[in-house]
C-alpha positions as CSV (number, residue, x, y, z in Angstrom):
1,M,-4.7,11.6,12.7
2,G,-2.1,11.8,10.6
3,K,-2.3,13.4,7.1
4,L,-2.8,10.0,5.3
5,A,-5.3,8.3,7.8
6,S,-7.4,11.7,7.4
7,L,-7.5,11.2,3.4
8,I,-8.6,7.6,3.4
9,D,-11.5,9.0,6.3
10,Q,-12.6,11.3,4.0
11,G,-12.4,9.5,1.3
12,R,-10.1,11.4,-0.5
13,Y,-7.9,9.4,-2.3
14,A,-7.1,11.8,-5.8
15,D,-5.8,13.5,-2.8
16,L,-3.9,11.0,-1.2
17,K,-2.5,9.7,-4.4
18,R,-0.9,13.4,-5.3
19,L,0.2,13.5,-1.7
20,L,2.2,10.0,-1.8
21,E,3.6,10.9,-5.1
22,Q,5.5,13.4,-3.7
23,E,6.4,12.4,-0.3
24,P,9.3,10.2,0.4
25,I,8.9,7.1,1.8
26,S,10.4,8.0,5.0
27,S,7.7,10.2,5.6
28,I,5.1,7.4,4.8
29,L,6.9,5.5,6.8
30,S,6.7,7.8,9.6
31,E,2.9,7.5,9.7
32,W,1.9,4.5,8.3
33,K,2.8,2.4,12.1
34,N,-0.3,4.7,13.2
35,L,-2.8,3.4,10.5
36,K,-4.8,0.5,10.4
37,P,-4.5,-3.0,8.2
38,L,-6.8,-1.3,6.1
39,E,-5.9,2.0,5.4
40,R,-2.1,0.6,4.9
41,L,-3.9,-1.5,2.1
42,V,-5.0,1.2,0.8
43,V,-1.6,4.0,1.0
44,F,0.4,0.7,-0.6
45,K,-2.2,0.7,-3.5
46,L,-2.6,4.3,-4.0
47,L,1.6,4.2,-4.3
48,S,3.3,4.4,-7.8
49,V,4.8,0.6,-8.5
50,D,8.4,1.6,-8.1
51,K,7.5,3.4,-4.2
52,A,5.1,0.4,-3.3
53,L,8.6,-1.9,-3.9
54,E,10.8,0.4,-1.7
55,L,8.2,0.6,1.1
56,Y,7.8,-3.5,0.7
57,R,11.7,-3.7,0.6
58,K,11.9,-1.3,3.7
59,A,9.1,-3.1,6.0
60,D,10.2,-5.6,8.3
61,E,8.7,-9.8,8.0
62,A,5.8,-9.7,9.5
63,E,4.6,-6.4,7.3
64,Q,5.6,-8.0,4.2
65,Y,3.4,-11.0,5.1
66,F,0.6,-9.0,5.7
67,L,1.3,-6.5,2.1
68,F,1.7,-10.3,0.2
69,C,-1.4,-11.3,1.7
70,G,-3.1,-7.7,0.9
71,L,-2.4,-7.8,-2.7
72,G,-5.7,-8.6,-4.3
73,S,-8.5,-6.2,-5.1
74,Q,-11.1,-7.6,-2.9
75,T,-8.7,-6.9,0.2
76,I,-10.0,-3.3,-0.1
77,A,-13.3,-4.3,-1.3
78,P,-14.6,-1.4,1.4
79,I,-13.4,1.2,-0.1
80,L,-13.8,0.6,-3.6
81,E,-17.3,-0.9,-3.4
82,N,-18.8,2.3,-2.9
83,L,-16.2,4.2,-5.9
84,S,-16.8,5.4,-9.2
85,D,-15.2,3.4,-11.7
86,R,-13.1,6.8,-12.3
87,E,-11.6,6.6,-8.3
88,R,-11.0,3.0,-8.3
89,S,-8.3,3.5,-11.5
90,L,-6.4,5.5,-8.9
91,F,-5.1,1.8,-7.4
92,I,-2.4,0.1,-8.7
93,E,-2.8,-3.5,-10.3
94,I,0.2,-5.4,-9.2
95,P,2.2,-6.4,-12.0
96,K,2.8,-10.4,-12.2
97,N,6.4,-10.2,-11.9
98,F,5.9,-7.2,-8.6
99,A,4.4,-9.8,-6.8
100,E,7.4,-12.4,-7.6
101,D,9.6,-10.6,-6.7
102,M,7.6,-9.6,-3.2
103,M,7.5,-13.7,-2.7
104,A,10.6,-13.9,-3.8
105,E,12.1,-11.4,-0.7
106,L,9.4,-12.6,1.5
107,L,11.1,-16.7,1.2
108,N,14.8,-14.8,1.5
109,S,13.8,-12.9,4.6
110,Q,12.5,-15.7,6.0
111,G,15.4,-17.9,5.0
112,K,17.8,-15.8,6.8
113,A,15.7,-16.0,10.4
């Protein structure tokens, strides 16, 4: 189990968020493929908006679609339901313009296929 999965498994979301702020996207992506789908959404929603967009842009089309479909907070409800309000606030709300950028990039990549 990698560092990211281990912190998720232990419910150490504040520590995970700090780690994600320090790690370059390349390090995050090296562990990304070994994460379960719910773990990927947790990591994505703990990233800063800028890093989340960078990760999204480096993902393949299938992963972009997965992340786009996972934007709503309900997609990580099993994680959020047992957290305090302070812990829930660690997870980003995707701004509307960010979601629009994600959709445009996804549609653009489909148009190139």
